[in-house]
C-alpha positions in Angstrom: 0.0 0.0 0.0 1.3 3.4 -0.9 1.7 5.7 2.1 0.5 9.2 1.6 3.1 12.0 1.8 2.4 15.4 3.2 4.3 18.6 3.9 5.1 19.3 7.5 3.5 22.7 7.1 0.2 21.1 6.1 0.0 18.7 9.0 1.6 20.9 11.7 1.2 24.5 12.8 4.8 25.7 12.9 5.7 28.2 15.6 2.1 28.9 16.6 1.4 32.1 18.5 0.1 32.1 22.1 -3.7 32.4 21.7 -5.4 35.5 23.0 -7.6 33.4 25.3 -4.6 31.7 27.0 -6.1 32.3 30.4 -2.8 33.2 32.1 -2.6 36.0 34.6 0.6 38.0 35.3 1.4 35.8 38.4 0.4 32.5 36.8 3.2 29.9 37.0 4.4 28.2 33.8 7.1 25.8 32.9 10.3 27.5 31.6 12.6 25.4 29.3 16.0 26.9 28.3 17.9 25.1 25.6 20.1 23.4 28.2 17.0 21.7 29.7 16.5 19.6 26.6 18.7 16.5 26.5 20.1 15.6 23.1 20.7 12.1 24.4 17.3 11.2 25.8 15.2 13.6 23.7 13.3 14.8 26.7 12.9 17.9 28.8 15.0 17.1 31.8 15.1 20.2 34.0 12.2 22.6 33.4 11.7 25.3 36.1 8.8 27.5 37.1 8.5 31.2 36.3 5.7 33.8 36.4 3.9 34.5 33.2 4.8 38.2 33.5 8.6 37.2 33.3 8.3 35.1 30.1 5.4 36.5 28.1 7.8 38.6 26.0 11.1 37.5 24.4 10.5 33.7 24.7 8.9 30.9 22.6 5.5 29.7 23.8 4.4 26.1 23.5 1.9 23.7 25.1 1.7 20.0 26.1 1.8 17.9 23.0 4.0 20.3 21.0 7.3 19.1 19.5 10.3 21.3 20.3 13.1 21.3 17.7 16.4 23.2 18.2 16.9 25.4 15.2 20.5 26.7 15.8 23.9 25.1 15.3 25.3 23.0 17.0 22.2 22.1 19.1 20.3 21.0 16.1 23.0 18.7 14.8 23.4 17.3 18.4 19.7 16.2 18.4 18.1 18.6 20.8 14.4 17.9 20.3 11.6 16.9 22.7 7.9 16.2 23.0 6.5 18.7 25.5 4.6 16.9 28.3 3.8 17.5 31.9 4.1 21.3 31.6 2.8 23.2 34.6 -0.7 24.3 33.7 -0.1 22.7 30.3 1.9 25.8 29.2 5.6 26.4 28.6 8.0 29.1 27.5 11.6 28.7 26.4 14.5 29.6 24.2 13.8 31.5 21.0 16.1 29.0 19.4 13.3 26.4 19.4 11.0 25.7 16.5 7.6 24.5 17.7 5.5 22.0 15.8 1.9 21.6 16.8 0.1 18.7 15.1 -3.3 18.8 13.4 -5.8 16.0 13.5 -4.2 13.7 10.9 -1.0 13.0 12.8 0.2 12.0 16.3 2.7 14.3 18.1 5.0 11.3 18.7 5.0 10.7 14.9 6.5 14.1 14.4 8.9 13.8 17.3 10.4 10.6 15.9 10.6 12.0 12.4 12.6 15.1 13.4 14.9 13.2 15.8 16.3 11.1 13.0 19.8 11.7 11.8 18.8 11.9 8.1 16.3 14.7 8.9 19.0 16.6 10.8 21.4 16.2 7.9 18.8 17.6 5.5 18.2 20.5 7.9 21.9 21.3 8.1 22.1 21.5 4.3 19.4 24.1 4.5 20.9 26.3 7.2 20.8 30.0 6.8 22.8 32.7 8.5 26.5 33.3 9.2 29.1 30.9 10.7 28.4 30.1 14.3 24.8 31.6 14.1 23.3 29.3 11.4 19.7 28.2 11.9 17.1 26.0 10.3 14.6 28.3 8.5 10.9 27.9 9.0 10.5 27.4 5.3 12.5 24.2 5.4 10.2 22.7 8.0 7.1 23.8 6.1 8.2 22.2 2.8 9.7 18.9 4.2 7.8 15.9 3.1 6.8 13.2 5.7 4.9 9.9 5.2 1.5 10.0 6.9 0.0 6.5 7.3 -3.5 6.1 8.9 -3.6 7.0 12.6 -4.0 3.4 13.7 -0.8 2.5 11.9 1.0 5.5 13.3 0.0 4.3 16.8 1.3 0.9 16.2 4.7 2.1 14.8 5.0 4.7 17.6 4.5 2.0 20.2 7.3 -0.1 18.6 9.6 3.0 18.4 8.9 3.9 22.1 9.7 0.3 23.2 13.0 0.3 21.2 13.9 3.8 22.6 13.1 2.5 26.1 15.6 -0.3 25.6 18.2 2.2 24.5 17.6 4.2 27.6 17.8 1.2 29.9 21.1 0.2 28.2 22.5 3.7 28.8 21.4 3.7 32.4 23.0 0.3 33.0 26.2 1.6 31.4 26.2 4.8 33.6 25.7 2.7 36.8 28.5 0.3 35.8 30.8 3.3 35.3 30.1 4.4 38.8 31.3 1.1 40.2 35.0 1.6 39.9 35.1 4.9 41.8 32.9 3.4 44.5 35.1 0.3 44.8 38.2 2.5 45.0 36.8 4.5 47.9 35.6 1.3 49.7 39.1 -0.2 49.5 41.4 2.9 49.9 39.2 5.7 51.3 39.0 9.2 49.9 42.5 10.1 48.7 41.8 13.8 49.4 41.5 13.1 53.2 43.3 9.8 53.4 41.3 8.4 56.3 43.2 5.1 56.3 46.5 6.8 56.7 48.3 5.4 53.7 51.8 6.8 53.1 51.9 9.7 50.7 54.5 10.2 47.9 55.0 12.7 45.1 54.0 11.0 41.8 57.5 11.8 40.4 59.1 9.6 43.0 56.9 6.7 41.8 57.1 7.1 38.1 59.1 8.6 35.2 57.3 11.7 34.0 57.8 12.9 30.4 56.4 15.5 28.1 55.5 14.9 24.4 56.4 16.2 21.0 55.2 19.6 19.8 53.1 19.5 16.6 54.3 22.0 14.0 54.7 22.4 10.2 58.5 22.4 10.7 58.3 18.6 11.2 57.6 17.8 7.6 61.2 17.1 6.7 62.0 14.8 9.7 62.8 11.2 9.0 60.3 9.1 11.0 56.5 9.0 10.7 54.7 7.6 13.7 51.2 7.5 15.1 50.6 9.9 18.0 48.0 10.6 20.6 46.3 13.9 21.1 44.1 15.4 23.9 41.1 14.3 21.8 42.2 10.6 22.3 42.4 10.7 26.1 39.4 10.7 28.5 39.0 9.6 32.1 39.9 6.0 32.4 39.4 5.4 28.6 40.9 6.1 25.2 39.1 7.0 22.0 41.2 5.7 19.2 38.6 6.3 16.4 41.1 8.7 14.8 44.8 8.4 15.4 46.9 10.9 13.5 50.6 10.6 12.4 53.5 12.9 13.1 57.1 13.2 11.8 59.9 13.2 14.3 63.6 12.3 14.9 64.9 8.9 16.2 65.8 10.6 19.5 62.4 12.1 20.0 60.7 8.8 19.3 62.9 6.9 21.7 62.1 9.6 24.4 58.4 9.7 23.9 57.5 6.2 22.6 54.6 4.8 24.7 54.8 1.5 26.6 52.1 -0.6 27.9 51.0 0.6 31.3 51.9 4.3 30.7 49.6 6.9 32.2 48.5 9.7 29.8 47.5 12.9 31.5 45.8 15.8 29.8 48.0 18.9 30.2 45.6 21.7 29.1 41.9 22.2 28.4 39.4 25.1 28.1 37.3 23.4 30.8 39.2 23.3 34.1 37.3 20.1 35.1 39.0 18.2 32.2 42.6 19.2 33.0 44.5 16.2 34.3 42.1 13.5 33.1 44.0 10.3 32.9 43.9 7.0 30.9 46.1 4.0 30.8 47.9 3.1 27.6 47.6 -0.7 26.9 49.6 -0.8 23.6 46.6 -0.5 21.4 48.6 1.0 18.5 52.1 -0.1 17.6 55.0 2.3 17.8 52.9 5.2 19.1 54.0 8.5 20.6 52.2 11.5 22.1 52.0 15.2 21.6 53.2 17.8 24.2 49.6 18.5 25.4 49.7 15.0 27.0 52.1 14.2 29.8 53.2 10.7 30.2 53.9 9.1 33.6 55.5 5.6 33.6 54.9 4.0 37.0 57.5 1.9 38.7 55.4 -1.3 38.7 57.0 -2.7 41.8 55.3 0.1 43.8 52.5 1.7 41.7 50.1 -0.1 39.4 48.8 1.8 36.4 45.1 1.2 36.7 45.2 2.0 40.5 47.1 5.2 39.7 44.6 6.1 37.0 41.6 5.6 39.3 43.4 7.6 42.0 44.2 10.6 39.7 40.7 10.6 38.2 39.0 10.5 41.7 37.7 13.8 43.0 40.7 14.0 45.4 43.1 13.3 42.7 41.6 15.9 40.3 41.7 18.5 43.0 45.4 17.8 43.6 46.3 18.2 39.9 44.1 21.3 39.5 45.5 22.9 42.6 49.0 22.9 41.0 47.8 24.2 37.6 47.2 27.7 36.3 44.8 29.4 33.9 45.8 31.9 31.2 43.8 33.2 28.2 40.9 30.9 29.1 43.0 27.7 29.0 43.7 25.8 32.2 47.0 23.9 32.2 49.3 21.8 34.3 53.0 21.1 33.7 55.2 18.0 33.9 56.6 19.6 37.1 53.1 19.8 38.6 52.5 16.1 37.7 55.7 15.1 39.4 54.8 17.0 42.6 51.2 15.6 42.8 50.8 13.7 46.1 49.4 10.2 45.8 48.5 7.8 48.5 50.4 4.5 48.3 48.8 1.4 49.7 50.6 -2.0 49.4 50.9 -3.4 45.9 48.9 -6.6 46.8 45.9 -4.3 47.7 46.4 -2.4 44.5 46.3 -5.8 42.7 43.0 -6.7 44.3 41.6 -3.4 43.1 42.9 -4.0 39.6 41.1 -7.4 39.5 37.9 -5.6 40.3 38.6 -3.1 37.5 39.1 -5.9 35.0 35.8 -7.5 36.0 33.8 -4.2 35.8 35.5 -3.3 32.5 34.4 -6.7 31.1 30.8 -5.9 32.1 31.1 -2.4 30.6 32.3 -3.9 27.3 29.3 -6.2 27.1 27.0 -3.4 28.0 28.6 -1.2 25.3 28.0 -3.8 22.7 24.4 -4.2 23.9 23.8 -0.5 23.6 25.2 -0.4 20.1 22.8 -3.2 19.1 19.9 -1.4 20.7 20.7 1.8 19.0 21.1 0.0 15.7 17.6 -1.7 16.1 16.1 1.7 16.8 17.7 3.2 13.7 16.4 0.3 11.6 12.8 0.8 12.9 13.0 4.5 12.2 14.3 3.8 8.6 11.4 1.4 8.0 8.9 3.9 9.3 10.2 7.0 7.5 12.7 5.9 4.9 16.3 7.1 4.6 
């Protein structure tokens, strides 16, 4: 059976005005939804607040329960900020002027529109139709009005929306399980060793530089083009807290001496030297030899623990803990909006040092939890793939 196609502008009222008979007094409370309140991950309004109607009636976008909010501005649109408004106080909401509002007519379900605009293919089309200058590009209303969408009968829409909601629910459960598993390692650390910031168990404290060899990396510059060796290297973009993202590993040219000095070995700690966000300075991950003959740039500091005294995965958990982060940040500095630490700061960072056999016990727990997280990550990928397949069947593309 051929499914009827319709323009969004024919089945939705796009950016409707607040009706004259809205029934709101100056002191009436309404839900207020800034852009930050909409999650690009869950596609929901996560943190609406209450405001008086008098405070929001001008200069904000009005919407109601059942409306679909769709971020019009870059990068929020590309990131997937969209939500189906529900549970608004008094059924009314006001929010960022960077939202498009889509209000359905009788032939279509709000959920049908929500799932349609949340799809990656729709967002790619929207990006191709941006208007405005760099950094202030937006999806024009005209694009929404003219976009074609399949509109099956309402009963079929309900059936498909139910399937999509179930698939999306599984994705959310997988993400929640992954989040809870990620909290296990820090909790186990504190259970075994206590808070490193206060050291309630009285472990001896040493400077990290006395327990490991600390080394800076190679500076990236155009002058390296004539140097004899070409090797893969890690950047800040590859290093996160207790994990590496090796989706893209670039190459750099360097000398034999530089490579011997900065070549990574299994068990090395990689510490982020500088970041625009102070909370991200000093994030640490362990190198497990994932890429052969790899080096690192100067915005990463390498610490090579003396394994007879300090185990890498224990040290990583320690430095990524709230107490460890505080120690690294305390030694750093901020200039021109960039927070940094130096190799000297890393060497001087105090670390608690329990016996190696206790560190080994902790590392075994880390291995077990990491195995669980890998399985959960695979399950999440499969759940997301199933949801995308259902969306493709429902809407095409």
